Structures are given as structure tokens and as C-alpha cells.
C-alpha positions in Angstrom: 1.7 26.3 -53.2 2.0 23.7 -50.2 -0.1 20.6 -49.8 -1.2 19.0 -46.6 -3.8 16.3 -45.9 -6.2 19.2 -45.7 -5.4 20.2 -49.2 -3.9 23.6 -50.6 -3.0 26.2 -48.0 -2.7 28.8 -50.7 0.4 30.9 -51.6 3.2 31.2 -48.9 3.4 34.9 -48.3 6.8 35.3 -47.2 8.2 34.0 -50.6 6.7 37.2 -52.1 7.8 39.4 -49.3 10.9 41.2 -48.0 12.6 37.8 -47.2 12.1 36.1 -50.5 15.9 36.2 -50.9 16.0 33.8 -47.9 13.2 31.4 -48.4 12.9 31.3 -52.3 16.4 32.5 -53.6 17.3 32.3 -57.1 19.4 29.5 -58.3 22.2 31.7 -59.3 22.1 33.5 -55.8 22.0 30.1 -54.0 25.0 28.9 -56.3 27.0 32.3 -55.3 26.4 31.9 -51.6 27.3 28.1 -51.6 30.5 28.8 -53.7 31.6 31.7 -51.7 31.0 29.7 -48.4 33.2 26.9 -49.6 35.8 29.3 -50.9 36.0 30.8 -47.2 36.0 27.4 -45.7 38.9 26.5 -47.9 40.8 29.8 -47.1 40.2 29.1 -43.4 41.2 25.5 -43.3 44.4 26.2 -45.4 45.3 29.1 -43.1 44.9 26.8 -40.0 46.9 24.1 -41.6 49.6 26.7 -42.4 49.5 27.8 -38.7 48.9 31.5 -39.5 48.5 33.8 -36.7 45.2 35.4 -37.8 43.5 32.7 -40.0 40.1 34.5 -39.9 41.6 37.2 -42.3 42.0 34.6 -45.0 38.1 33.7 -44.6 37.1 37.5 -44.5 39.1 38.1 -47.8 37.1 35.7 -49.7 33.9 37.3 -48.7 35.4 40.7 -49.4 36.4 39.9 -53.0 33.4 37.9 -53.9 31.2 40.0 -56.3 28.1 39.6 -58.3 30.1 38.9 -61.6 33.5 37.4 -62.3 34.7 40.5 -63.7 34.1 42.3 -60.4 35.6 39.7 -58.3 38.7 39.7 -60.6 39.1 43.6 -60.6 38.6 43.9 -56.8 40.9 40.9 -56.1 43.7 42.6 -58.2 43.4 46.0 -56.7 43.0 44.7 -53.3 46.3 42.7 -53.7 48.0 45.8 -54.9 46.5 48.1 -52.3 47.5 45.6 -49.5 51.1 45.3 -50.8 51.6 49.1 -50.9 50.0 49.5 -47.7 52.1 46.8 -46.0 55.4 48.6 -47.4 54.1 52.0 -46.2 53.0 50.6 -42.7 56.5 49.2 -42.2 58.3 52.2 -43.3 56.1 54.4 -41.1 56.5 52.5 -37.9 60.2 51.8 -38.6 60.6 55.7 -38.8 58.6 56.6 -35.7 58.8 53.9 -33.1 57.4 54.6 -29.6 56.2 58.3 -30.9 52.4 58.0 -30.9 51.8 61.9 -30.6 53.8 62.2 -33.9 52.9 58.8 -35.6 49.2 59.4 -35.5 49.1 62.7 -37.0 51.4 61.5 -40.0 49.3 58.4 -40.4 46.3 60.5 -40.4 47.8 62.8 -43.2 48.8 59.7 -45.2 45.4 58.1 -45.0 43.7 61.4 -45.6 45.6 61.8 -48.8 45.1 58.4 -50.0 41.4 58.8 -49.4 41.4 62.2 -51.2 43.0 61.0 -54.2 40.7 57.9 -54.2 37.9 60.3 -55.1 39.5 61.2 -58.4 39.3 57.5 -59.3 36.6 55.1 -60.4 35.6 51.5 -59.6 38.0 49.4 -57.8 41.0 51.6 -58.5 39.5 54.0 -56.0 39.0 50.9 -53.5 42.8 50.2 -53.9 43.8 53.7 -52.6 41.4 53.3 -49.8 43.0 50.0 -49.1 46.4 51.5 -49.0 45.1 53.8 -46.2 43.5 51.1 -43.8 46.1 48.5 -44.6 48.9 51.0 -43.4 46.8 51.7 -40.3 46.0 48.1 -39.6 49.7 47.1 -39.8 50.9 50.3 -37.8 48.3 49.5 -34.9 49.0 45.8 -34.9 52.6 46.6 -34.5 52.6 49.5 -32.2 53.3 47.5 -29.2 55.9 45.1 -30.8 57.8 47.3 -33.5 60.5 44.9 -33.6 58.1 42.3 -35.2 56.6 44.7 -37.8 57.9 43.1 -40.9 56.6 39.6 -39.8 53.1 41.3 -39.1 53.1 42.9 -42.5 54.2 39.9 -44.4 51.5 37.7 -42.5 48.8 40.1 -43.6 49.9 40.1 -47.1 50.0 36.2 -47.1 46.4 35.5 -45.7 45.0 38.3 -48.0 46.7 36.5 -51.0 45.4 33.2 -49.8 41.8 34.3 -49.5 42.0 36.0 -53.0 43.5 32.7 -54.5 40.9 30.6 -52.9 37.9 32.8 -54.1 39.5 33.2 -57.7 40.0 29.3 -57.8 36.5 28.3 -56.9 34.9 31.1 -59.0 36.8 30.0 -62.0 35.5 26.5 -61.7 31.9 27.7 -61.7 32.3 30.3 -64.3 32.2 28.6 -67.8 31.7 30.4 -71.0 33.0 33.5 -69.4 33.9 35.4 -72.6 30.6 34.6 -74.2 28.4 35.6 -71.3 30.4 39.0 -71.1 29.6 39.6 -74.8 26.1 38.9 -74.2 26.0 41.2 -71.2 27.6 44.1 -73.2 25.2 43.4 -76.2 22.1 43.4 -73.9 23.1 46.5 -72.1 23.7 48.5 -75.2 20.6 47.3 -77.0 18.5 47.9 -73.9 20.0 51.5 -73.5 19.3 52.1 -77.3 15.7 50.9 -76.9 15.1 53.4 -74.1 16.8 56.1 -76.0 14.6 55.6 -79.1 11.5 55.6 -77.0 12.7 58.8 -75.2 13.6 60.6 -78.4 10.4 59.7 -80.1 8.4 61.1 -77.2 10.4 64.2 -77.3 9.7 64.7 -80.9 6.1 64.1 -80.5 6.1 66.9 -77.7 5.3 64.5 -75.0 6.3 65.2 -71.4 7.3 61.6 -70.8 10.1 62.1 -73.4 12.0 64.5 -71.2 11.7 62.4 -68.1 12.6 59.3 -69.9 15.7 60.9 -71.6 16.7 62.5 -68.4 16.6 59.3 -66.4 18.5 57.5 -69.1 21.3 60.1 -69.3 21.7 59.8 -65.6 22.0 56.1 -65.6 24.6 55.9 -68.4 27.8 56.8 -66.4 27.1 53.8 -64.1 26.4 51.5 -67.1 29.8 52.8 -68.6 31.5 51.9 -65.3 30.1 48.4 -65.4 31.5 47.7 -68.8 35.0 47.6 -67.3 34.1 44.3 -65.5 32.7 42.5 -68.7 35.8 43.8 -70.5 38.0 42.0 -67.9 36.1 38.7 -68.5 36.7 39.0 -72.2 40.4 39.3 -71.8 43.2 41.9 -72.6 42.9 41.7 -76.4 39.2 42.6 -76.8 38.2 46.0 -77.6 34.3 45.4 -77.1 34.3 47.4 -73.9 35.9 50.5 -75.6 33.1 50.3 -78.3 30.5 49.7 -75.6 31.6 52.9 -73.7 31.8 54.8 -77.0 28.4 53.6 -77.7 26.9 54.7 -74.4 28.6 58.1 -74.9 26.9 58.2 -78.3 23.6 57.3 -76.8 24.0 60.4 -74.3 24.7 62.6 -77.3 21.7 61.1 -79.2 19.5 62.1 -76.1 21.0 65.5 -75.9 20.5 66.0 -79.6 17.0 65.0 -79.2 16.4 67.4 -76.4 18.0 70.0 -78.6 15.8 69.3 -81.5 12.9 69.4 -79.2 13.6 72.9 -77.9 14.2 74.1 -81.6 10.9 72.9 -82.7 9.3 74.7 -79.7 11.0 77.8 -80.6 9.9 77.5 -84.2 6.4 76.6 -83.6 4.4 76.2 -85.9 6.7 73.8 -87.8 7.5 74.7 -91.5 5.2 72.6 -93.9 8.1 70.7 -95.4 9.6 69.7 -92.2 6.5 67.6 -90.9 6.9 64.6 -93.4 10.7 64.3 -92.5 9.7 64.3 -88.8 7.0 61.6 -89.5 9.6 59.5 -91.2 12.1 59.8 -88.4 9.4 58.9 -85.9 8.6 55.7 -87.8 12.2 54.9 -88.1 12.6 55.1 -84.3 9.3 53.3 -83.4 10.2 50.5 -85.9 13.7 50.2 -84.3 12.3 50.3 -80.7 9.8 47.7 -81.6 12.5 45.4 -83.1 14.7 45.9 -80.2 12.0 45.0 -77.6 10.9 41.8 -79.6 14.3 40.6 -81.2 17.2 42.3 -79.9 20.1 41.4 -82.1 23.0 42.7 -84.1 21.0 42.0 -87.4 18.4 44.6 -86.2 21.3 47.3 -85.6 22.6 46.4 -89.3 19.2 46.8 -90.9 18.5 49.9 -89.0 21.8 51.3 -90.1 21.0 50.7 -93.8 17.8 52.6 -93.5 19.3 55.6 -91.4 21.9 56.3 -93.9 19.0 57.0 -96.4 17.4 59.4 -94.1 20.8 61.2 -93.2 21.4 61.5 -96.9 17.8 62.9 -97.7 18.0 65.2 -94.6 21.4 66.7 -95.7 20.0 67.0 -99.5 16.8 68.8 -98.1 19.0 71.2 -96.1 21.1 72.2 -99.2 17.8 72.6 -101.0 16.5 75.0 -98.6 19.8 76.9 -98.5 19.6 77.1 -102.3 16.0 78.4 -102.0 17.1 81.0 -99.4 19.8 82.4 -101.8 17.3 82.7 -104.9 14.8 84.4 -102.5 17.8 86.6 -101.3 18.5 87.8 -104.7 14.9 88.6 -105.6 14.0 90.2 -102.1 17.1 91.5 -100.6 15.5 92.4 -97.2 14.3 90.2 -94.6 10.9 88.7 -95.4 8.5 86.2 -93.6 9.5 83.8 -96.4 13.0 84.1 -95.8 12.7 83.7 -91.9 10.7 80.5 -92.5 13.4 79.1 -94.7 16.0 80.0 -92.0 14.1 78.3 -89.3 13.6 75.2 -91.7 17.6 75.3 -92.1 18.1 75.3 -88.3 15.7 72.4 -87.8 17.4 70.4 -90.7 20.7 70.9 -89.1 19.6 69.6 -85.7 17.8 66.7 -87.3 21.0 65.7 -89.2 23.1 65.8 -86.0 20.4 63.6 -84.3 20.6 61.1 -87.1 24.4 61.3 -87.3 24.6 60.3 -83.4 22.1 57.5 -83.8 24.3 56.0 -86.7 27.3 56.4 -84.5 25.5 54.4 -81.7 24.8 51.8 -84.1 28.3 51.5 -85.4 29.7 51.0 -82.2 27.0 48.4 -81.2 28.1 46.5 -84.5 31.8 46.9 -83.7 31.4 45.7 -80.1 29.9 42.6 -81.5 32.1 41.7 -84.1 35.3 42.7 -82.1 38.2 41.5 -84.6 41.8 41.2 -83.4 42.7 43.9 -86.0 40.5 46.4 -84.1 42.6 48.7 -82.0 40.0 51.3 -81.1 40.4 52.9 -77.6 37.9 54.9 -75.7 38.7 56.6 -72.5 36.6 58.5 -70.2 38.0 61.3 -68.2 35.5 62.0 -65.4 35.6 65.5 -63.6 37.8 65.7 -60.6 36.0 67.1 -57.7 38.6 68.8 -55.6 36.1 70.2 -53.0 34.7 66.5 -52.6 38.3 65.1 -52.4 39.5 67.6 -49.8 36.3 66.8 -47.5 36.9 63.0 -47.8 40.4 63.2 -46.8 39.8 65.5 -44.0 37.0 63.3 -42.6 39.5 60.1 -42.8 42.3 62.1 -41.2 40.1 63.3 -38.3 38.4 60.0 -37.7 42.1 58.4 -37.4 43.3 61.1 -35.1 40.1 60.6 -32.9 40.7 56.9 -32.8 44.2 57.3 -31.7 43.6 59.8 -29.1 40.9 57.6 -27.6 43.6 54.6 -27.5 46.2 56.8 -26.0 44.1 58.3 -23.2 42.2 55.3 -22.2 45.0 52.8 -22.4 42.4 50.3 -23.1 43.9 46.9 -24.1 41.6 46.5 -27.0 42.2 50.2 -27.8 44.1 49.3 -30.9 41.2 47.2 -32.2 38.9 50.1 -31.6 41.2 52.6 -33.3 41.8 50.0 -36.2 38.0 49.9 -36.9 37.5 53.5 -36.6 40.1 53.7 -39.4 38.8 51.1 -41.4 35.3 52.6 -41.4 36.6 56.2 -42.1 38.8 55.3 -45.0 36.6 52.6 -46.4 33.6 55.1 -46.9 35.3 58.4 -47.0 35.2 58.4 -50.9 31.4 57.9 -50.8 29.2 61.1 -51.6 27.1 60.3 -48.5 29.3 58.2 -46.2 26.8 58.1 -43.4 24.4 56.4 -45.3 27.1 53.7 -46.6 28.7 53.4 -43.2 25.3 52.8 -41.5 24.9 49.6 -43.3 28.4 48.7 -42.3 27.5 49.3 -38.7 24.3 47.2 -39.0 26.2 44.3 -40.5 28.7 44.4 -37.7 25.9 44.2 -35.1 24.3 41.3 -36.9 27.7 39.6 -36.8 28.2 40.3 -33.2 24.8 38.7 -32.5 25.3 35.7 -34.3 29.1 35.2 -33.0 27.7 35.5 -29.5 25.7 32.3 -30.0 28.5 30.6 -31.8 31.1 31.5 -29.1 28.9 31.0 -25.9 27.0 27.9 -26.8 28.0 26.1 -29.9 31.8 26.1 -30.3 32.8 25.4 -26.7 31.6 21.7 -27.2 33.7 21.5 -30.5 37.3 20.7 -30.8 38.1 20.1 -34.6 37.9 21.9 -37.9 35.2 19.6 -39.2 32.7 20.7 -36.6 33.9 24.3 -36.8 33.1 24.4 -40.4 29.6 22.8 -39.9 28.6 25.5 -37.2 29.7 28.2 -39.6 28.0 26.7 -42.6 24.5 27.9 -42.1 25.3 31.5 -40.9 27.8 32.2 -43.8 25.3 30.6 -46.3 22.5 33.0 -45.1 25.0 35.9 -45.2 25.8 34.9 -49.0 22.2 34.9 -49.8 21.7 38.3 -48.2 24.6 39.7 -50.2 22.6 39.1 -53.4 19.4 40.6 -51.9 18.2 44.0 -53.2 18.5 47.3 -51.5 20.1 48.0 -48.0 20.1 44.3 -47.1 23.1 43.6 -49.4 25.0 46.4 -47.7 24.5 45.0 -44.4 25.3 41.5 -45.4 28.6 42.7 -46.9 29.7 43.8 -43.4 28.2 40.8 -41.6 30.1 38.3 -43.9 33.4 40.3 -43.4 33.0 40.3 -39.6 31.7 37.0 -38.7 34.8 35.0 -39.0 36.7 37.8 -37.2 34.4 37.8 -34.3 34.3 34.0 -34.0 38.2 34.1 -34.3 39.1 30.5 -35.0 42.6 29.3 -34.2 44.8 26.2 -34.0 45.9 26.2 -30.3 43.1 28.0 -28.6 39.5 29.1 -29.1 37.9 32.6 -28.6 36.7 32.4 -24.9 34.0 34.7 -23.5 36.4 37.2 -21.9 38.1 37.8 -25.2 34.8 37.9 -27.1 33.7 40.5 -24.7 36.7 42.4 -25.0 37.1 42.2 -28.9 33.7 42.4 -30.4 32.4 45.5 -28.5 35.7 47.2 -29.6 34.9 46.3 -33.3 31.4 47.6 -33.0 32.2 50.7 -31.2 35.0 51.4 -33.5 32.6 51.2 -36.4 29.9 53.3 -34.8 32.5 56.0 -33.7 33.5 56.1 -37.5 30.1 56.7 -38.4 29.8 59.5 -35.7 32.8 61.1 -37.2 31.1 61.2 -40.5 28.0 63.0 -38.9 30.2 65.6 -37.1 33.0 66.3 -39.5 31.7 68.1 -42.6 28.5 66.0 -42.4 26.7 65.3 -45.9 23.6 67.5 -46.4 21.7 66.9 -49.7 20.6 70.5 -49.9 24.2 71.8 -49.4 25.5 69.3 -51.8 22.9 70.4 -54.5 23.7 74.0 -53.8 27.3 73.3 -54.5 26.5 71.3 -57.6 24.6 74.2 -58.9 27.4 76.5 -58.2 29.7 74.3 -60.2 27.2 74.2 -63.1 26.9 77.9 -63.4 30.6 78.4 -62.9 31.4 75.9 -65.8 29.0 77.9 -68.0 31.0 81.1 -67.2 34.3 79.3 -67.9 32.9 78.0 -71.1 31.8 81.5 -72.2 35.3 82.9 -71.2 37.2 80.1 -73.1 38.9 78.9 -69.9 37.1 75.5 -70.1 36.8 74.2 -73.7 35.6 70.5 -73.6 34.4 68.6 -76.5 30.6 68.2 -77.0 30.8 64.6 -75.9 32.8 65.5 -72.9 30.5 68.2 -71.8 27.3 65.9 -72.2 29.3 63.1 -70.2 30.0 65.8 -67.4 26.4 66.9 -67.4 25.1 63.2 -67.2 27.3 62.7 -64.1 25.7 65.8 -62.6 22.1 64.6 -63.2 23.2 61.1 -61.7 24.4 63.1 -58.6 21.1 65.0 -58.2 19.0 61.9 -58.5 21.3 60.0 -56.1 20.9 62.9 -53.5 16.9 63.1 -53.7 14.5 61.3 -51.5 12.9 58.1 -52.5 10.5 60.0 -54.7 11.5 63.2 -56.5 9.7 66.4 -55.0 9.3 69.8 -56.7 12.6 71.0 -55.7 14.5 68.0 -57.2 12.5 68.2 -60.3 13.6 71.9 -60.7 17.1 71.0 -60.1 16.9 68.3 -62.7 15.2 70.8 -65.2 18.0 73.3 -64.4 20.8 70.8 -65.1 19.2 69.9 -68.2 19.0 73.6 -69.3 22.6 74.0 -68.2 23.7 71.1 -70.4 21.9 72.6 -73.4 23.2 76.2 -72.9 26.8 74.6 -72.5 26.4 72.9 -76.0 25.2 76.1 -77.5 28.1 78.0 -76.1 30.5 75.5 -77.6 28.7 76.1 -80.9 29.2 79.9 -80.7 33.0 79.4 -79.9 33.0 77.2 -83.1 31.2 79.8 -85.2 33.7 82.6 -83.9 36.7 80.2 -84.5 35.8 79.9 -88.3 35.9 83.9 -88.4 33.5 84.1 -91.4 31.0 86.4 -89.8 31.3 90.3 -90.3 32.7 92.4 -87.4 29.2 93.6 -86.0 27.9 90.1 -85.7 31.1 88.7 -84.3 31.0 91.6 -81.8 27.5 90.8 -80.7 28.3 87.0 -80.1 31.4 88.0 -78.2 29.5 90.6 -76.1 27.0 87.7 -75.1 29.7 85.4 -74.0 31.2 88.1 -72.0 27.9 88.8 -70.4 27.6 85.1 -69.6 31.1 85.1 -68.1 30.3 88.1 -65.8 26.9 87.3 -64.5 26.2 87.6 -61.0 23.2 86.8 -58.9 19.7 87.1 -60.4 20.0 88.8 -63.8 18.2 88.6 -67.3 21.4 90.2 -68.8 22.5 87.0 -70.7 18.9 86.8 -72.1 18.9 90.2 -73.1 22.3 90.0 -74.8 21.1 87.0 -76.6 18.1 88.8 -77.9 20.3 91.7 -79.0 22.7 89.4 -80.8 19.9 87.8 -82.5 18.4 90.8 -83.9 22.0 91.7 -85.1 22.4 88.4 -86.8 19.0 88.3 -88.4 19.7 91.7 -90.1 22.7 90.2 -91.7 21.0 87.2 -93.2 19.6 89.1 -96.1 23.0 90.5 -97.0 25.1 87.4 -96.5 26.5 86.0 -99.9 29.2 83.6 -98.7 27.7 80.2 -98.4 30.1 79.0 -95.6 29.3 82.2 -93.6 25.5 81.7 -94.3 25.8 78.1 -92.8 27.6 79.5 -89.8 25.1 82.5 -89.2 22.2 79.9 -89.4 24.0 77.8 -86.6 24.5 81.0 -84.5 21.0 82.2 -84.8 19.6 78.7 -83.9 21.9 78.7 -80.8 20.7 82.3 -79.9 17.0 81.5 -80.0 17.4 78.6 -77.5 19.9 80.4 -75.4 17.6 83.4 -75.0 14.7 81.1 -73.7 17.1 79.0 -71.5 18.4 81.9 -69.6 15.0 83.5 -69.2 13.6 80.2 -67.9 16.7 79.4 -65.7 17.3 82.7 -64.2 16.5 81.9 -60.7 18.5 78.6 -61.0 21.6 80.4 -62.2 21.5 82.7 -59.2 24.0 81.2 -57.2 24.1 83.8 -54.5 21.0 82.2 -52.7 19.3 79.1 -52.1 17.2 77.6 -55.1 13.5 78.2 -54.5 11.8 77.2 -57.8 8.6 79.4 -58.6 
């Protein structure tokens, strides 16, 4: 509220609008903007004092490595330094090998950059950024030294020096204003784990009650877990090299994924068994009460004590569920002796055993989640636990990314050679920077468009600085005063939500470059008119290449993803792909996340159908793994084993729209059900129940998702 002599004017609307980040920033955002602006000024001042030839790169680097958290900044600084050094060495070697040979140099440089960008697709977080940085650092050094190859070593050394200076300045100021780093990182990991567990408890509770929101909530949480696991790496950096809390956090998130998957599986089993056996409902009510109490406590008082108390109660439920399952098996064997043939009573007991087994798996996964949450909090020096994720390597996406980067670099080099523009090297340089920087993104056009917007804003602001403000100034103090407000606004925008942050990142990077501060001269109007349009045009041409060379199309990407999912199911069935259950769930979660990233602002009917099909593929894959496990035990008689093998073979050979897998599952189910009355071996009886439970669900999944699994045509949900 603002007060004048006339009284209160009411709420100031812009504070609640899209410019809230500028007019009413959070204290943390304002602190970040001030800190990074000061770091950029420190780097620029030192670069000018050291008489560096391109001091603006030092200021640019501080903005590039400044991130939302200290762990992110440290990680990006580390991998930027590594990428710069490798790229500098590669640039020197390449130009020394091919001086004055542009028609050979550019294709080889394009192959090198394309290869770096392709392999960057296989890496995560800033390790991927390091390989991309190798590509465009090599390109920048080669293009900078193309007209003076005898000076290439000094050019490479200079670039490495001001990059290092920018990193050191940002790290120094960030360290001054980041106290209690380890404590904050522990709190961050704990809150993320407990929040995820809270959401999982609500989602599974809704699933077990048969509510539609349960599947939607579980699906959304499954798709967000890969990103959450990536973020734990930065908290892990803040805690130091001897902490294993990050490993336990990633393992806990993987266990939450498995808990959600088991909840979906139990929900499917319950639907297949409806109506539920009379003895199962009291146990289900007890589990629902446990989950409701745990979710309520996590919402009101999230703490490790809550996890410890829940674990004590959970152990009792696990023991009772296992005991109840053994009791049902005992009743089944007694009934088997009295009535050798299949009866309604024996079938009810079999279904109860299947539900009990699914319930035990659900509870065991929840206990594993709680165990990792507790271990992440205690984190003793004697703990040597390690948990590594091995994400799927998408060869097709890597090839596309590498080809785009190579094509863009060849295009930029060709323009320079054909036009002989004095600033053609700058244009080619920024075509290369744009194409390599965003080549590893799934949708590079969207990402690079924000980069272009930021460059345009930097050009507009630098125009006013270069043409009106800076000509009247002649010392470093007035230069910094002129840059303070534009950089501070950029720092605030960097913490804004949505597309504003992407635009601000490019704006902060390019503003020092377009102003061009130097010791012995200032950027005059002619130089600005030559250099700045070359930068903006280079970025624009990079975006254009993304639109022309293998352009991203959400529909095509979903179709490709669907073919991969079906292909993986076939490989699972044939045995050429045998991941663990946790690895399969993690892979399925990544694909759910991809589908959600490719959808519009609100999910449409097609996207919902894709998500349903992806969940069905995840469940079917888990059940195929279960059948492989049953066959590995080799306890079933030959007819039953042959029926399961025939089903797996049918899945491996399915083509187009077909109900053959559902029919093979139905036939195998009939054969296995016949064997339940004659099976006397206890272990074989357990395996038989596991296989029957899998077949019941697989039959329904293959019938429901027959259109989704037809990869010969576009998916049109009915």
C-alpha cells in the first residue's frame, strides 16, 4: 500500500504482475543480483588493470557461471574451466595443423564440434555443458586466430586467463555470501526427499482407494523424479567430497519411483481381482491409515523423527502381510488336498496370495525409502554407500544434435568465406556458439529463441550506453556506474520465473561484450554498428539452422519415443535387454518426463493417451521381468514353461496392430491355472502365483494398449 496526502491508493498492481521480479524482488534474488554484479565489476576491473586484450570476457564469465545455488555455480565453474582448457588445446592444434586452409579447416572443425555435441547428449548436468564448451571454445579460438595463426598460442592463453579470472571472482564473492553451506545443503536434500515422499503417500493412497487423481498424481511425481535426482548433485557438491547424503538421496528418490510403480501395480491387481477378497480389505484399510498418518505428519512436521516412527510401524505391517500370505498359502494347500481340482474357493485364495505379494512389495519399497531418508540425514564417515544412475543413451538424438551443430558451423564458415565481411568471423563465431550451446537440448529452437531475445535486449541497452552515455566518460569508476543498473536488472531477471530467466541469461552474457570496455580505446559507433549486428545475426542464423536441419517436432518426437518403448518391450521379451526393476522404472520415468516436456501448456487428449500408454509400457515391462525371473528358477513343469516362453516370443515378434500378445497371455493363464491344483512344491507354487498375477495384468494391458503398441502408424487414441 502506498500513502499520499490523499490517503491510501490501494495495492500497487505491478507488484503482483509479470514484473514483480523487478519492482518487488525477493531479498535472496536482490542479493544474488548485487553479488553477481559486483563480481562482474571486480573481474572487469582486474582484467583492465592486467591490460587484457578482451576484458569483457572476464565479466561475461561471472554471469555465465553464476547460478541459483552455490553447488550449481561450483559445478558449472569446474566444468567450464575444464572445457575451456581442452577446447583451447584443441583450437591451437587444429589451426596449427591447417593454417590458411579454410575449405579443409571448417569441415574438420564441424566434425569435431558435432562429435562433442553428440557425446554431450549422453551426459547430464554440467558435464554435458563441458563437452559443448569444448566445441565452441575450439571454434572461437580457431576463428579468432584465423587471420593471425602465428599468434594462436597467445590467443588461446588469453582466453583461458580471462575465463579463469571470471570464475575466480564469482567464486570468491559467492563464498563470502554463502555461510552454513553444508547445513543448508542437508536441509535442501531433506526437504526434497520428504516432500517427494509426502506426494507419493498421497498418490498411492488415492490409487488404493480407486480414485482417478491417484494415477495423475503418481504419474506427475514419477516424471519429476529424474530432475530432482539431477539436482541432488549440486547439494552434494556443497556438502563436500566425503558426504554420501547425495547417494542416499538419489537412492531414496529411485525407491520413491519404485514405491509409486508398486502402487500402480497393486491398483491394477485390485481392479483385476474385483471384488476384493474379504480378508484383504482390513489390511488395505490399515495400510491406508498408515499412509494417511505419514502424509499428515510430513505435511505438518517434516522431520527424520517422523520417518523413524513410520518405519517402526511399517515393519509391523510388513511382518503381518508376509504372515498373512503364508497363512493363505497354507489354506490353499489344505484345500488342494481336500479338493484336488480347481474350485471357486481355491481361485479366491490364489487371488488373495497375488494381492498379498503385491502389498508386501509396496511396503518393502516404502521401508527402503524411509531407510535412505534416515541414512541421508545421519551421514556418518563410516558410510561408504554409493548409488550411480545410468541414464539411457539416446543414439538417434545424439546423431541429430551433432549433425545440427556441424551443419551450422559449416554454414557460418561458408558465409564468412563468401562475403569476406570483416566481421564475418564474429558472425561465424556466434553461429557456432548458438548451435553448439543448444544442440544437446531436446527442443533447441525454443531454448535458442530465448538466447536470441536476450542478445537483442543487450543490443538495445548497449546502443544507449555506447551512443549517449559512455562517450562522456573516461575512467573505470564512471564506466561501472553506467553499467550498474543495467546489470542489476539483468541479475534480477535471471531469477525470474519462466522464459524471462532464459532471456536474462543471454542479456547478461552479451551486454559486456557489446559495450566492449577497454583500456586504450572505447567502442565507437562504427565498431558497434559492425560488431553488434554480427553477434545478433549470428545467433539468429544459429536459430534458423535449428529450424531447417532436422527441426524438432513434438509429434515426431512422441512417435519416436513410442517406437522406443515398444522396441524395448520386445527386447525385454527376447532377453536382449534385461535391466533391473529399478533401472526399468527409472527409464520409464525419464520417458514420462519427456512426454510431459513435449506437450503444450495444458495436456490434450493425445498427450494423456501417450502418458497412459507409457505407464502401461512400464507395468508390462516389470511383468516381463517377473516372468523371466520365474523361468530362471526353472521350477514350473514343461507345459507351463512353454506357455510363458510362447508369450514372450509372441511379444518379441509383434508387428502392427495385433491382439496376439493378449491372446497368448490368456492361453498361458489358462494353462497355469490348471496346474495350481496339482502343484505340490511350495517354491513352485509361489512362482506359479507370481506368474498368474503377471499374466492377468498383461492380458488387460495388451488389450487396452493395442493401438498404442502399433508403431506402424501415427497414434490416434479412440
